[in-house]
N, C-alpha and C positions, 0 to 999 in steps of 0.2 A: 504493499500499500504506500510506503514511503517514496518508492520509486515512481509510482504512478502520479503521486502528488507533486514530486519534483518536476516530472515531465509536464504536467498540466500547467504548473507555475512557469516553467520555461517557455511553453507556448504562448501563455497570456502576456508574459513579458515581450515577446518576440512580436506579437501582434500589436501591442501598444507602442513599442518603438517604430514598427512599420508605419503605423498610422501617423505618428508624430512626425517622421520623416516626410510621409507623403504631403502633410499639411504644410510643413515648412517649404517644401519644394514647390507646392502649389501657390503659396503666397509669394515666393521669389519669382515665380514665371509670371504671376498676375502683375506684380510691380514693374518687371521688365516690359511686358506688353503695354501696359498703360503709359509707361515713360516713352516708350518708342511711339506710340500712337500721338502723344502729346507733341513730341519733338518734330515728328513728320508733318503734323498739322501747322505748327509754328514755322517750319521751313518753308512749306507751301505758301503760306501768307506772305513771307518774307521774300522768297525766291522764285516763287511759281512752282509748277510741276516739276518733279524731279525724275531723272532717267532711273529705269530699273535697276541698273548696276549700283547706282548711288544708294537707292533705297535698300538694296540687298547689303551693302556695306554697313548701312546704319542699323539694320535688323540684327547684325552680328554683334553690335556693342553691348557692353555690361551695363547694368543700371548706372553705376558710377560714371562710366563714359557718356551715357546718355545725359545725365544731369550736368556734366561738363560741357557737353554740346549745347544743351539748352541755354547755358549762360553765355556761351561764346557766340551763338547765332544772333544774339541781340545787336552784335557789331558787324555782322556780315552785310555786305551791300551787293554782292554778286555771287554766283554759283562757283566761281573760282575761289572764293574765300572759304566755302564749305569743302571743296575739293582739296584745298591746301590743309585744312584742318584734319580731314580724314587722312590724308597722305602722311601727315606728321604722327598720326597715333595708331592707324590701322593698316595692315598690308592690303594692297588692292586686289 
């Protein structure tokens, strides 16, 4: 009975940890998707529609990079400013 109880507790802990990790990952992805969506909207207003390649490069940015881009884009006046920013931080 002790072994069965130990196995049951181990399974319960494993399930709890799996759920916790899943929730954390879901929250992280949600933040990244929301940040990306906001930055793309802001860039669209500032610079007009973007090329698919540029959007793909932005889609690969981390939340921290998206936050940096959100601040930097306030000073962009042309698409070349965005290209330079991406080139300095992200592989093409």
